[in-house]
Structures are given as structure tokens and as C-alpha cells.
N, C-alpha and C positions, 0 to 999 in steps of 0.2 A: 555730359555734366562734368565740370571740372572738380578736382579734389579740393577739399577745404585747405585754406592757408595753414601752414604748419603741419600738414599731414605727412606721413611717411610715404606717400604715393608720389610718384614723379611721372608727369606726362612726357612721353618721348615721341618724336616724329618717327613713324615707322616707314618701311619701304612701300613704295607705290601709293603714298598718300595716306596710309593707315596710321592710326594713333595707337600706340602700345602703352600699357601701364605696367610699370615694374615695381615690385614690392621688395624693398631691401630689409635686411634683418640686422638691427643694431648689435646683436650678440656676436656677429662675425668680426667685429673690430678689435684689434689688439691694444687699443688705448693710446697709441702715439698721437693720432689725430681722430678723436671721437666724432661720431656722427653729430651734425648740427652745430659744431663749434666754428667760430670765425677763424679764417686762416688768410695768409697771403699766398698767392699762387702765381707762377710765371705764366703769362698769356699774352699773345700779340694783340696790339691795338689795331693793326692793319693786316688785311689778308696777305699782302705781299711781303710781310716781314718774316723772312726765313731764318734769321740769326737768333736761335733760341737763347743764346747768352745775353743778347741785348733786350730780350723781352722784359717789360716792367713787372714788378711785383704788384699784383692787383688784389683787391679784397674778394674773398670768396667764402663759401661754407662747404664743409665736407658733407657729402651725401652718403658715402659709404666707403668702406675699405673693400677692395675687389680681390686683392691677393696679398701676399706677404709684404710687398713694398709698393703697392699701387692703390691709389684712392680716386674716387669719382668726386669731382668738385664742381659746384656751380660758381661761375665768375660773376660777381655782383658789381660790375663797373657800369655806371649809367651810360657811358659813351658806347657801350656794346649792346645795350638793351634795344629791343625792337617791340613795337606794339603787337599784342596778341591779335591775330586776325579775327578770332572769335569774340573778342571783347576789347576793341582798340581804344576805347575811352577810359578803361580802368586797369587793364592788366598788361604787364610787360613780360617779355621772354628774355632770358639771359642765357648765354652759352654755358655749356658744361664740358668738362674735359677729364681725361685720365692723366694723373701725374704720379711720379714716384716721389719718395721722400726728399730727393735733392731739389725738387721743384715746388715744395710746399714749406712754408714757415708758419710757426704759430703766430697768430695776431696778438696774443696775450703776452708775448715776451718769452725769453728762455730762462 
């Protein structure tokens, strides 16, 4: 059963085909990029794009702060979305990535 939309639960693909569920804690964030806020994040549009400085700034949402200067962000670019095999007619899967503060910008301005 999938978690409800807007839930603090995130489905992750586990090793060997297992699905893992990870619970994050909003109290762990230092406030620079709070959980759930929209941001712009550097992410490649193509798998073969290895020049990180050329990656575009794409819309995303902070899922959690992982360390002093690292965040886990879901990239919400429709060109990167794939249909969820469990519900291909209604759910989409988006990539998530770890980024430091140099690769995240506030979407709300500075």
C-alpha cells in the first residue's frame, strides 16, 4: 500500500527489488532549506551529462536535511518523471538526489 500524498513517508527502491520505507524527522533541519519547501536544484536532464556546472536548475522539494550541508531533494521536472509500475495510469515517480547548499537555491528568492 502506498503512503498517502503529502505524507512524511517516502518509498524508496531497495536492493534486490525490495521496497524500503524511510521516515525522516523535520526537527533535524537547521532551517536553511526546510522540509517540504520548493527549491531549485542542479540535476542533469540526460544520463550522459557529466558536466555538473552545465546542469540546469530544476524545480524540486526538500525532503530532509541529511547532514550539516547536505539535503535530500526530489526533482519535480516532468521530463524526468516515469510512470509508477504499480499504478501507471495515475502515479508518477520522480528522481531524488543528495545535494549540498551550492547546488540548491531557494525557489522563493533570496
